[in-house]
Structure formats: C-alpha cells, structure tokens
C-alpha positions in Angstrom: 108.2 134.8 74.8 104.5 135.2 74.3 102.9 138.1 72.6 103.2 141.1 74.8 105.9 139.5 77.0 109.5 140.8 77.3 112.9 139.7 78.6 115.1 142.0 80.6 118.9 141.8 80.7 119.3 139.0 78.2 122.3 139.2 75.8 121.2 139.7 72.2 122.6 136.3 71.3 120.4 134.5 73.9 117.3 136.5 72.7 118.1 135.5 69.1 118.5 131.8 70.2 115.2 131.9 71.9 113.4 133.4 69.0 115.0 131.0 66.5 114.2 128.0 68.8 110.6 128.9 69.0 110.2 129.4 65.2 111.9 126.0 64.7 109.6 124.4 67.2 106.4 125.9 65.7 107.4 124.7 62.2 108.6 121.2 63.3 105.7 120.5 65.7 102.9 122.5 64.0 102.1 124.2 67.3 100.2 127.4 67.5 102.2 128.6 70.4 104.6 131.6 70.4 106.8 130.4 73.2 107.0 126.7 73.6 110.0 127.0 75.9 108.1 129.0 78.6 107.1 126.9 81.6 105.6 129.3 84.1 102.8 131.0 82.2 101.1 127.7 81.3 99.4 125.8 84.0 97.8 122.7 82.6 95.4 120.8 84.8 97.0 117.9 86.5 95.5 115.2 84.4 96.2 117.0 81.1 99.3 115.0 80.3 98.6 111.8 82.3 98.2 109.6 79.3 100.8 111.3 77.1 104.3 110.2 76.4 106.7 111.2 79.2 109.9 113.2 78.6 112.1 110.1 79.0 115.6 111.1 79.9 115.5 114.8 79.0 118.5 116.6 80.5 117.8 120.1 79.3 115.1 122.6 79.0 113.1 120.8 76.2 111.0 119.3 79.0 109.0 122.5 78.6 108.5 121.9 74.9 107.5 118.3 75.7 104.9 119.4 78.2 103.5 121.9 75.7 103.3 119.2 73.0 101.7 116.7 75.3 99.0 119.3 76.3 98.4 120.1 72.6 98.2 116.4 71.7 95.6 115.9 74.5 93.5 118.4 72.6 93.5 121.0 75.4 93.6 124.7 74.8 96.9 126.5 75.5 96.7 130.0 76.7 99.9 132.1 76.9 100.1 134.9 79.4 102.6 137.7 78.8 105.2 138.0 81.5 108.4 140.0 82.0 111.2 137.6 82.4 114.2 139.2 84.3 117.5 137.5 83.8 119.2 136.3 87.0 121.6 138.7 88.6 123.7 136.1 90.4 124.9 132.7 89.2 125.3 131.5 85.6 122.9 130.3 83.0 122.6 126.5 82.7 122.3 126.9 78.9 124.9 124.9 77.0 125.6 123.6 73.6 124.6 120.1 74.6 121.2 121.4 75.9 120.7 123.3 72.6 121.5 120.2 70.6 119.3 117.9 72.7 116.3 120.3 72.1 117.1 120.5 68.4 117.2 116.7 67.9 114.2 115.9 70.2 112.0 118.5 68.5 113.0 117.0 65.1 112.2 113.5 66.4 108.8 114.6 67.9 108.0 116.4 64.6 108.6 113.3 62.5 106.6 111.2 65.0 103.7 113.6 64.8 103.7 113.7 61.0 103.8 109.9 60.8 101.2 109.5 63.5 103.6 107.6 65.7 103.5 109.4 69.0 102.0 107.0 71.6 100.7 107.2 75.1 102.5 105.6 78.0 100.5 102.4 77.5 101.4 102.2 73.8 98.1 103.5 72.3 98.6 105.8 69.3 97.7 109.5 69.7 95.5 111.1 67.1 97.5 112.7 64.4 96.8 116.4 64.9 97.3 117.0 61.1 94.6 114.5 60.1 
C-alpha cells in the first residue's frame, strides 16, 4: 500500500506477504513505487503503455506490476494516492500459491531483462535501459 494508505481486515500473513512482495519488486525492478501491486490508485493515460510489452499470459495479479513497470519504462511519472482498502466480507480471496509463484518468477524475469537492457516493445524495439 502507498504511503498513508491502509488495509482493513487483512490477516497479518496477507499483510506480510504484500509488504514482502513490494520490497522484492522494488529491489528487482528498481522501481520507486511503494505499492506496485495496487491497480486502482494509478490511472495512466490510455497511450502510456501502448508501445510497451504486453503481459502475455499472466494468470494472477502480477498484471498490476506489469502495468506499473510499463508506465515507468515509458518514462511517465507515477503518482500513488493513499487509499483505505477494505477486505471483502463475502467470498474468498483468489490469492493462491501458484499466483504468488507466478509473480515471483515474472518479477525476477523482468528484473533481469531490465538490467540487461532486453525489454522490448511489441514491435521488437528495445526499451531504454532505465539504469543507463
């Protein structure tokens, strides 16, 4: 969650998972974003990610990380807006071990691609390496 945001009714284990995932994502991808898994507070303009790599077969929640990374790679400013996220009262979370592992491996893959300057646009052009 972004600075000033909070989560209501999450189990401590889910909160710890979210915090750890965001630390891992910041380190692996070099993003200056507190919550790369938040999808609602960020509203990129429609064309922001047009020429960036698509999520390609993502099954879990890491599409939110992918969108954040594509917006950052496009050189656009990311503004995080604090929200209060209230856990659902009915139904069950879709979070599963397979979703966690998918995000772990995809973030690792994207991190290596960024460090090697190998992330490409949909038409095959290389993106600028954000680390120089």
